[in-house]
C-alpha positions as CSV (number, residue, x, y, z in Angstrom):
1,M,17.2,4.4,25.6
2,E,14.0,6.5,25.7
3,H,16.1,9.6,26.5
4,V,18.0,9.2,23.2
5,L,14.7,8.6,21.3
6,S,13.2,11.7,22.9
7,R,16.2,13.8,21.9
8,I,16.0,12.5,18.3
9,W,12.3,13.2,18.0
10,S,12.7,16.6,19.7
11,T,15.4,17.6,17.2
12,V,13.4,16.3,14.2
13,L,10.3,18.1,15.3
14,G,12.0,21.2,16.7
15,L,10.3,20.8,20.1
16,P,11.5,20.5,23.6
17,G,11.9,17.1,25.2
18,L,9.0,14.7,24.7
19,D,7.5,12.6,27.5
20,R,7.7,8.8,27.3
21,G,3.9,8.5,27.3
22,Q,3.2,11.5,25.0
23,G,1.5,10.6,21.8
24,L,3.8,11.1,18.8
25,F,1.0,11.5,16.3
26,A,-1.7,13.1,18.4
27,S,-0.2,16.6,18.0
28,G,-0.7,16.4,14.2
29,I,2.8,17.7,13.6
30,V,4.4,14.4,12.9
31,H,4.2,13.4,9.3
32,V,5.9,10.7,7.2
33,L,8.9,12.9,6.4
34,S,9.5,13.4,10.1
35,V,9.2,9.7,10.7
36,L,11.8,9.0,7.9
37,R,14.2,11.6,9.5
38,A,13.8,10.1,12.9
39,R,14.2,6.6,11.6
40,E,17.5,7.6,9.9
41,R,18.8,9.2,13.1
42,I,17.8,6.1,15.1
43,A,19.7,3.9,12.7
44,L,22.8,6.2,12.9
45,A,22.7,6.7,16.6
46,L,21.7,3.2,17.8
47,R,22.8,1.0,14.9
48,V,19.3,-0.5,14.7
49,D,17.1,-0.7,11.6
50,V,13.5,-0.2,12.7
51,P,11.1,-0.9,9.9
52,L,9.1,2.1,8.7
53,S,5.8,0.3,9.3
54,T,6.9,-0.3,13.0
55,M,7.8,3.4,13.4
56,L,4.3,4.4,12.1
57,Q,2.6,2.0,14.5
58,C,4.4,3.3,17.6
59,Q,2.2,5.8,19.3
60,T,4.4,6.8,22.2
61,M,8.1,7.0,23.0
62,A,7.8,4.0,25.3
63,Q,6.3,1.8,22.5
64,L,9.1,3.0,20.2
65,A,11.7,2.1,22.7
66,R,10.3,-1.4,23.0
67,S,10.3,-1.8,19.2
68,V,13.9,-0.5,19.0
69,R,14.9,-3.1,21.6
70,A,13.0,-5.8,19.7
71,S,14.8,-4.9,16.4
72,A,18.3,-4.9,18.0
73,D,20.7,-7.8,17.5
74,S,21.9,-7.4,21.1
75,V,20.0,-5.4,23.7
76,E,23.1,-5.2,25.8
77,K,25.1,-3.5,23.0
78,L,22.1,-1.3,22.2
79,E,21.9,-0.1,25.8
80,V,25.7,0.7,25.9
81,R,25.4,2.5,22.6
82,A,22.3,4.5,23.8
83,W,24.2,5.5,27.0
84,A,27.2,6.8,24.8
85,V,24.8,8.7,22.6
86,A,22.9,10.1,25.5
87,S,26.2,11.4,27.0
88,L,26.7,13.7,24.0
89,A,26.1,17.4,24.6
90,P,23.2,18.9,22.6
91,L,24.6,19.7,19.2
92,E,23.3,21.1,15.9
93,D,22.4,18.5,13.1
94,A,25.8,18.2,11.3
95,E,27.8,18.3,14.5
96,W,25.5,15.6,16.1
97,V,26.0,13.4,13.0
98,R,29.8,13.8,13.3
99,A,29.8,13.1,17.0
100,V,27.7,10.0,16.7
101,T,29.8,8.7,13.8
102,A,32.9,9.4,15.9
103,L,31.5,7.1,18.6
104,E,31.7,4.2,16.1
105,T,35.3,5.1,15.3
106,E,36.3,5.3,19.0
107,A,34.8,1.9,19.7
108,K,37.1,0.2,17.2
C-alpha cells in the first residue's frame, strides 16, 4: 500500500521515492494542487475516496496509508488492488492512467 502511495506522490511531485516516515509537507513543495492531483490518482488507483481534509492532515506516507485503509470499503480488496497497481512498470502519466484503468477491465 505505502509503495503505491509513494509512487503516486513521487510522480505528482516529480521526486524520487518518498520514505514512509518522510514529512509530506515539511519540504514546502507540496501545495493544495499537488494534494488534489495525488487524491485523484489515489481514487483511480485504489478505488478509495479519501476526503481532502484527511489528505491535508496526513503528515507522512504511513499516516496516509492508515487513512486510505480506514476509508476503504474492504481492506482485503484494497490490498489486492494495491498489489496489482504496484506491479505495474513505471509509466508516464497518460500511460499509467490507461494501465490502472485496464486493471479494472481485467478484473471484470
